[in-house]
Wavefront OBJ file of the C-alpha trace (Angstrom):
o trace
v 45.465 -21.650 -20.641
v 42.043 -20.803 -21.741
v 41.335 -24.733 -21.480
v 42.355 -24.599 -17.788
v 40.251 -21.789 -16.667
v 36.929 -23.312 -18.336
v 37.114 -25.976 -15.446
v 40.287 -28.175 -15.981
v 38.055 -31.340 -16.382
v 37.065 -31.629 -19.404
v 33.893 -33.536 -20.431
v 33.294 -33.711 -16.902
v 32.992 -29.996 -16.155
v 30.984 -29.867 -19.569
v 28.249 -32.506 -18.128
v 28.181 -30.972 -14.554
v 27.403 -27.421 -16.304
v 24.460 -29.290 -18.471
v 23.217 -31.203 -15.405
v 23.260 -27.839 -13.498
v 21.200 -26.161 -16.321
v 18.629 -28.755 -16.136
v 18.083 -27.991 -12.631
v 18.321 -24.583 -12.930
v 15.367 -24.834 -15.540
v 13.273 -26.605 -13.170
v 13.781 -24.238 -10.536
v 12.734 -21.104 -12.407
v 10.046 -22.957 -14.512
v 8.225 -24.674 -11.513
v 9.053 -22.586 -8.340
v 6.278 -23.467 -6.320
v 7.108 -26.475 -3.807
v 4.398 -28.924 -3.009
v 3.127 -28.374 0.385
v -0.023 -30.620 1.819
v -1.388 -27.599 3.987
v -1.093 -25.550 0.505
v -3.010 -27.609 -1.404
v -5.781 -28.171 1.425
v -6.287 -24.378 1.622
v -6.349 -24.148 -2.221
v -9.197 -26.444 -1.969
v -11.067 -24.279 0.912
v -10.361 -21.362 -1.346
v -12.401 -23.096 -4.580
v -15.269 -23.640 -1.944
v -15.288 -20.587 -0.447
v -19.045 -18.767 -1.021
v -18.814 -16.434 -4.038
v -21.135 -13.523 -4.775
v -24.270 -13.102 -6.732
v -23.601 -11.773 -10.533
v -24.026 -8.366 -9.304
v -21.785 -8.926 -6.175
v -22.732 -8.682 -2.147
v -25.245 -6.332 -1.331
v -23.292 -3.107 -0.026
v -24.266 -1.030 2.910
v -22.625 2.110 4.361
v -20.884 1.695 7.805
v -23.079 4.233 9.340
v -25.902 2.118 8.945
v -24.046 -0.928 10.694
v -23.477 0.965 13.693
v -22.673 4.361 15.402
v -18.898 5.578 15.182
v -17.826 6.233 18.772
v -14.722 7.405 20.362
v -13.250 7.497 24.205
v -13.390 10.641 26.224
v -10.734 13.359 25.752
v -7.901 13.017 27.989
v -6.069 16.304 28.772
v -2.216 16.300 28.803
v -2.160 17.134 32.578
v -4.166 13.733 33.303
v -1.581 11.649 32.092
v 2.046 10.600 33.402
v 5.200 8.824 31.709
v 5.511 5.938 34.411
v 2.340 4.210 35.819
v -1.252 3.480 35.789
v -3.578 2.323 32.490
v -1.726 2.745 29.511
v -3.324 5.639 27.127
v -2.618 4.978 23.472
v -2.093 8.131 21.316
v -2.046 7.986 17.446
v 1.836 7.754 17.812
v 1.852 4.672 19.853
v -1.457 2.766 18.492
v -0.936 -0.495 17.995
v 2.425 -0.401 20.157
v 3.920 0.305 23.475
v 1.857 3.164 25.177
v 4.418 6.089 26.374
v 1.556 7.894 28.388
v -0.634 6.563 31.590
v -3.789 7.885 33.429
v -4.750 7.041 36.915
v -7.178 3.905 37.421
v -9.813 6.321 39.237
v -10.230 8.248 36.012
v -10.098 5.351 33.600
v -13.004 3.536 35.878
v -14.944 6.808 35.752
v -14.775 7.081 32.013
v -15.241 4.039 31.224
v -18.492 3.734 33.142
v -19.910 6.842 32.074
v -18.666 7.800 28.807
v -18.277 5.486 24.935
v -15.803 2.567 25.494
v -14.899 -0.205 22.994
v -16.140 -3.891 23.662
v -13.559 -6.725 23.844
v -12.973 -7.811 20.068
v -14.434 -4.439 18.648
v -12.073 -3.063 16.045
v -10.352 0.206 16.784
v -9.082 2.163 13.521
v -6.791 5.079 13.202
v -8.348 8.429 12.023
v -5.336 10.614 11.670
v -1.409 10.035 10.644
v -1.200 6.496 9.492
v -5.078 6.520 7.885
v -7.205 3.099 8.832
v -4.676 1.320 11.032
v -6.845 -1.305 12.703
v -6.336 -3.267 16.089
v -8.551 -5.756 17.897
v -9.584 -4.612 21.481
v -8.170 -7.267 23.613
v -10.300 -6.356 26.679
v -7.006 -5.333 28.716
v -7.466 -2.181 30.778
v -6.506 0.832 28.230
v -7.611 4.113 27.378
v -7.371 5.703 23.595
v -7.082 8.909 22.204
v -10.432 10.728 21.269
v -11.056 11.499 17.851
v -7.568 10.000 16.409
v -8.689 6.419 17.421
v -12.266 5.479 17.054
v -14.819 1.929 16.536
v -17.800 1.334 15.038
v -20.339 -0.234 17.587
v -21.946 -2.856 15.304
v -24.793 -5.156 15.472
v -22.840 -8.704 15.394
v -25.919 -10.304 14.277
v -25.385 -8.008 10.882
v -21.354 -8.117 10.699
v -18.924 -10.054 12.776
v -15.769 -7.949 14.059
v -13.690 -10.393 12.569
v -15.001 -9.387 8.927
v -14.849 -5.622 9.735
v -11.615 -6.001 10.666
v -10.790 -7.919 7.519
v -12.370 -5.036 5.533
v -10.532 -2.503 7.013
v -7.368 -4.399 6.217
v -8.144 -4.697 2.702
v -9.284 -1.079 1.649
v -6.932 1.108 0.421
v -7.333 4.205 2.351
v -5.406 6.430 0.245
v -8.464 6.569 -2.006
v -11.062 7.519 0.595
v -11.826 10.953 2.543
v -13.886 13.782 1.598
v -11.174 15.760 -0.011
v -9.864 13.037 -2.450
v -6.546 11.785 -2.962
v -4.175 10.988 -0.154
v -6.110 12.445 3.377
v -4.267 13.470 6.359
v -7.597 12.339 8.569
v -10.327 9.925 8.571
v -13.530 12.232 9.622
v -16.213 10.421 11.473
v -18.683 11.242 8.227
v -15.885 9.442 6.039
v -16.187 6.554 8.003
v -20.027 6.517 8.039
v -20.364 6.870 4.547
v -17.935 3.923 3.471
v -19.447 1.058 1.475
v -18.773 -2.384 2.529
v -19.855 -5.559 1.068
v -22.151 -7.545 3.121
v -22.266 -11.441 2.706
v -24.842 -13.204 4.953
v -22.870 -13.671 8.497
v -22.623 -17.330 7.847
v -20.831 -16.637 4.611
v -18.876 -14.332 6.376
v -17.539 -16.787 9.034
v -16.574 -19.046 6.218
v -14.541 -16.521 4.444
v -13.053 -15.485 7.800
v -12.031 -19.006 8.548
v -10.201 -19.359 5.447
v -8.290 -16.318 5.301
v -7.177 -16.598 9.014
v -5.485 -20.315 8.074
v -3.695 -18.380 5.238
v -2.413 -15.694 7.386
v -1.554 -17.912 10.145
v 0.644 -20.035 7.403
v 2.297 -16.712 6.487
v 3.265 -15.849 9.451
v 4.512 -19.305 10.160
v 6.532 -19.189 6.918
v 7.921 -15.485 7.955
v 9.241 -16.850 11.266
v 10.819 -19.826 9.555
v 12.398 -17.326 6.915
v 13.666 -15.131 9.922
v 15.240 -18.564 11.756
v 16.897 -19.846 8.556
v 18.442 -16.165 7.618
v 19.553 -16.057 11.404
v 21.677 -19.520 10.767
v 22.828 -18.787 7.783
v 24.828 -15.614 9.227
v 25.948 -17.933 11.747
v 27.544 -20.141 9.457
v 28.765 -17.596 7.305
v 30.515 -15.865 10.579
v 31.863 -19.613 11.477
v 33.443 -19.538 7.586
v 35.414 -16.491 8.430
v 36.827 -17.711 11.814
v 37.254 -21.414 12.253
v 39.718 -23.821 11.111
v 39.440 -25.278 7.695
v 38.823 -29.133 8.645
v 35.228 -28.411 9.257
v 34.742 -26.300 6.302
v 33.097 -28.982 4.017
v 30.786 -29.713 7.068
v 29.805 -25.931 7.242
v 29.248 -25.930 3.166
v 26.771 -28.338 3.646
v 25.085 -27.188 6.513
v 25.056 -23.549 4.417
v 23.437 -25.387 1.265
v 20.924 -27.102 3.463
v 19.858 -23.830 5.067
v 19.642 -22.029 1.861
v 17.639 -24.651 0.193
v 15.110 -24.432 2.791
v 15.266 -20.683 2.808
v 14.171 -20.819 -1.016
v 11.637 -23.654 0.002
v 10.204 -21.187 2.680
v 10.164 -18.003 0.501
v 8.364 -19.951 -2.413
v 5.810 -20.971 -0.408
v 5.200 -17.617 1.141
v 4.884 -16.271 -2.222
v 2.242 -19.159 -3.073
v 0.373 -18.345 0.240
v 0.326 -14.631 -0.462
v -1.113 -15.088 -4.010
v -3.606 -17.635 -2.764
v -4.792 -15.000 -0.061
v -5.485 -12.744 -3.006
v -7.343 -15.311 -4.771
v -9.397 -15.953 -1.637
v -10.191 -12.275 -1.353
v -11.156 -12.030 -5.242
v -13.377 -15.252 -5.289
v -15.046 -14.206 -1.765
v -15.970 -10.715 -4.099
v -14.262 -8.702 -1.420
v -11.371 -7.637 -3.371
v -12.648 -7.088 -7.363
v -10.216 -8.217 -9.783
v -9.014 -5.825 -12.326
v -10.995 -7.261 -15.173
v -14.141 -6.825 -13.032
v -13.193 -3.236 -12.338
v -12.785 -2.684 -16.079
v -15.892 -4.030 -16.749
v -17.815 -1.942 -13.972
v -16.223 1.363 -15.174
v -18.735 4.001 -15.672
v -19.804 4.252 -19.431
v -20.206 8.048 -21.049
v -23.134 8.831 -22.584
v -23.930 8.295 -26.742
v -22.417 11.479 -27.218
v -19.652 11.166 -25.019
v -18.772 13.156 -21.317
v -19.239 16.766 -21.842
v -16.056 18.839 -22.621
v -15.488 22.231 -20.958
v -12.626 24.573 -21.131
v -9.341 23.702 -18.898
v -9.755 27.303 -17.784
v -13.321 26.712 -16.357
v -12.214 23.651 -14.509
v -8.783 25.018 -13.036
v -6.419 27.810 -12.961
v -2.665 27.660 -13.356
v -0.870 29.964 -10.454
v 2.936 30.977 -10.661
v 5.215 29.418 -8.160
v 7.457 31.418 -5.885
v 10.947 32.175 -6.378
v 13.222 30.250 -4.028
v 17.056 30.410 -4.719
v 19.105 27.402 -3.185
v 21.161 29.434 -0.909
v 17.632 30.834 0.502
v 16.479 27.337 1.330
v 16.540 25.751 4.901
v 16.791 22.431 5.755
v 13.309 20.792 5.538
v 11.197 17.989 4.580
v 8.857 19.717 2.240
v 10.058 19.165 -1.641
v 11.158 22.221 -3.685
v 9.507 21.591 -7.101
v 10.837 23.071 -10.225
v 9.771 22.305 -13.784
v 11.233 18.843 -14.301
v 10.274 17.706 -10.657
v 11.734 17.892 -7.095
v 14.990 20.123 -7.215
v 15.514 20.110 -3.357
v 13.961 20.425 0.033
v 12.683 23.515 2.559
v 11.433 23.711 6.017
v 8.205 25.139 4.575
v 5.821 24.571 2.060
v 3.683 27.010 -0.450
v 0.758 24.452 -1.537
v -1.021 21.956 0.406
v -1.009 18.028 -1.140
v -2.290 16.584 -3.224
v -1.154 19.082 -5.763
v -0.042 19.070 -9.959
v 2.702 21.219 -10.939
v 3.269 22.336 -14.408
v 6.559 23.254 -15.875
v 6.347 26.882 -16.726
v 9.954 27.523 -18.022
v 12.815 24.827 -18.695
v 10.694 21.638 -19.246
v 7.807 23.661 -19.886
v 4.576 21.586 -19.954
v 6.011 18.498 -17.928
v 3.345 17.734 -15.417
v 4.115 16.148 -11.950
v 2.101 15.036 -8.978
v 3.071 15.693 -5.615
v 1.359 13.727 -2.591
v 3.582 15.788 0.100
v 2.916 19.426 0.693
v 5.512 21.456 -1.509
v 7.136 24.538 -2.755
v 6.780 25.314 -6.369
v 9.415 27.501 -7.358
v 8.945 30.559 -10.161
v 9.752 28.334 -13.035
v 6.547 26.425 -12.659
v 2.608 26.483 -12.352
v 0.723 24.850 -9.650
v -3.006 23.885 -10.109
v -5.832 25.462 -8.238
v -9.287 23.730 -9.129
v -12.415 25.679 -9.555
v -14.808 22.939 -10.351
v -15.340 19.487 -8.170
v -12.822 17.592 -10.071
v -11.000 14.376 -8.596
v -7.391 15.655 -8.229
v -5.525 12.575 -9.624
v -7.931 12.417 -12.614
v -6.943 15.809 -13.545
v -3.274 15.129 -13.428
v -3.878 12.250 -15.523
v -5.959 14.147 -18.300
v -3.344 17.020 -18.247
v -0.787 14.626 -19.097
v -2.664 13.168 -21.822
v -2.894 16.878 -23.334
v 0.780 17.024 -24.077
v 1.631 20.709 -22.841
v 5.091 20.272 -24.165
v 3.707 20.940 -27.556
v 2.549 24.534 -26.533
v 5.983 25.791 -25.900
v 6.705 28.780 -27.188
v 10.105 30.989 -27.326
v 13.593 30.559 -28.498
v 16.296 29.744 -25.962
v 14.437 28.755 -22.726
v 11.024 27.693 -23.933
v 8.187 28.387 -22.024
v 4.227 27.784 -21.931
v 1.589 30.734 -21.960
v -1.569 29.586 -19.423
v -4.006 31.465 -21.407
v -3.154 29.042 -24.171
v -3.304 26.533 -22.267
v -6.805 27.395 -20.682
v -8.509 27.311 -24.190
v -7.836 23.275 -24.450
v -10.772 21.122 -23.694
v -10.843 18.423 -21.251
v -13.906 16.013 -20.347
v -16.029 16.590 -17.393
v -17.620 13.249 -15.968
v -19.638 13.321 -12.839
v -17.581 13.419 -9.879
v -18.626 9.708 -8.481
v -17.666 8.547 -12.271
v -14.428 10.470 -11.539
v -13.339 8.766 -8.433
v -14.441 5.283 -9.959
v -11.954 6.046 -12.914
v -9.085 7.110 -10.496
v -9.649 3.898 -8.289
v -9.148 1.617 -11.423
v -6.494 3.502 -12.465
v -4.972 3.501 -9.050
v -5.268 -0.545 -8.957
v -3.513 -0.769 -12.513
v -0.366 1.154 -11.010
v -0.342 -0.924 -8.246
v -0.494 -4.309 -10.494
v 2.268 -2.786 -12.583
v 4.354 -1.809 -9.451
v 3.690 -5.390 -8.058
v 4.753 -6.619 -11.645
v 7.741 -4.720 -11.926
v 9.011 -5.668 -8.271
v 8.625 -9.318 -9.184
v 10.622 -9.115 -12.200
v 13.266 -7.528 -10.012
v 12.914 -10.505 -7.764
v 12.915 -13.089 -10.243
v 16.204 -11.595 -12.112
v 17.651 -11.525 -8.511
v 16.655 -15.083 -8.301
v 18.213 -16.201 -11.461
v 21.317 -14.517 -10.591
v 21.903 -16.349 -7.501
v 20.716 -19.720 -9.288
v 23.250 -19.378 -12.058
v 26.107 -18.303 -9.472
v 24.986 -21.351 -7.504
v 24.412 -23.979 -10.346
v 27.164 -22.626 -12.654
v 30.021 -22.317 -10.587
v 32.567 -25.420 -10.590
l 1 2 3 4 5 6 7 8 9 10 11 12 13 14 15 16 17 18 19 20 21 22 23 24 25 26 27 28 29 30 31 32 33 34 35 36 37 38 39 40 41 42 43 44 45 46 47 48 49 50 51 52 53 54 55 56 57 58 59 60 61 62 63 64 65 66 67 68 69 70 71 72 73 74 75 76 77 78 79 80 81 82 83 84 85 86 87 88 89 90 91 92 93 94 95 96 97 98 99 100 101 102 103 104 105 106 107 108 109 110 111 112 113 114 115 116 117 118 119 120 121 122 123 124 125 126 127 128 129 130 131 132 133 134 135 136 137 138 139 140 141 142 143 144 145 146 147 148 149 150 151 152 153 154 155 156 157 158 159 160 161 162 163 164 165 166 167 168 169 170 171 172 173 174 175 176 177 178 179 180 181 182 183 184 185 186 187 188 189 190 191 192 193 194 195 196 197 198 199 200 201 202 203 204 205 206 207 208 209 210 211 212 213 214 215 216 217 218 219 220 221 222 223 224 225 226 227 228 229 230 231 232 233 234 235 236 237 238 239 240 241 242 243 244 245 246 247 248 249 250 251 252 253 254 255 256 257 258 259 260 261 262 263 264 265 266 267 268 269 270 271 272 273 274 275 276 277 278 279 280 281 282 283 284 285 286 287 288 289 290 291 292 293 294 295 296 297 298 299 300 301 302 303 304 305 306 307 308 309 310 311 312 313 314 315 316 317 318 319 320 321 322 323 324 325 326 327 328 329 330 331 332 333 334 335 336 337 338 339 340 341 342 343 344 345 346 347 348 349 350 351 352 353 354 355 356 357 358 359 360 361 362 363 364 365 366 367 368 369 370 371 372 373 374 375 376 377 378 379 380 381 382 383 384 385 386 387 388 389 390 391 392 393 394 395 396 397 398 399 400 401 402 403 404 405 406 407 408 409 410 411 412 413 414 415 416 417 418 419 420 421 422 423 424 425 426 427 428 429 430 431 432 433 434 435 436 437 438 439 440 441 442 443 444 445 446 447 448 449 450 451 452 453 454 455 456 457 458 459 460 461 462 463 464
């Protein structure tokens, strides 16, 4: 009976398995298909202008032009039906849901700041750093929430500025450190941008635009193939069996094309990253590590933790008193529920006081620490994300005291010493750590994807 289940084909089945294993190995070890356009773009990337050893000269955005915004539009000046589209932060980059009269539009456009065609609008609230190229069509934009820089195009092209916006990690920008809720004009003015010569800017943009176009084309091709795949699967469920073989062959061809398109897309995304690094616009992890600030010969100054921050008591909030909401309720071991109000503004650090005493948690959302926790309030300028990593390194769990439900005494914690680099060095360190975390997440996601592909291929080639 076991021989029959194995395949019933004896040597023929065994040979089929060996053949499929060989094909499987080829697909897993050589996943990127040969594509003439990909090879052409690889050559163009190799010939991109590279920055000098110290990198391109960098300037503050405020040196390239003035931060501008449209004149404020009052609610009573809008209507939901007709007129000139008025884009607010919630509709920026999408479809407008409010309009102003042509008369107001013409008057404000003529007498107050207004973007030129091709200039880059950027969101300063909500989703920070979202950018849109103004197409010149009649439209008006919410003041202070949507801004632009009136740049000198002899120094920087609009396309290059747009590229810089798209490749900037806005989570690391802002006057307050950490994730910010608003991009203030001073934040934008003080942001430094690498500035290659104009000719190099245009060459970089040309190559990157071609890569992005290929990625967009592949996205469309993948969507089309996935739609066809679903059509064929629906036919399997509802049509006559005589055409089953024909449909099976169609499905196999679609799946092969789909795998091909996805592999090409991965290759183009990798090439895009390589092009940004080659052009000196996205430093590689190795470059970031090489440029980390070096402590003086005697090391950074060390101070007592109590001089840098205080550990404040959380507030009791029993489960039956919590109201449905979106703010995390933080216990000593992380999130234990949600509530409709918060106690501490983000970003913030929570330290377990009772139970999982000494456990350190970082929250990027406004939250409500309960009475089994401390939350951190800084006294000196100290990057909150770096302080989180430093506290993790102190292994506060070792400071637990008590029998039964262990706890920590904050006065004992205050006496521990931590490094105090200059604030600029702190921000550089946090930037590198964030990049390492990003690379780790990418690798983890890639591994999951490869494991999923391996399972699909095993099912595809080892099923008899």
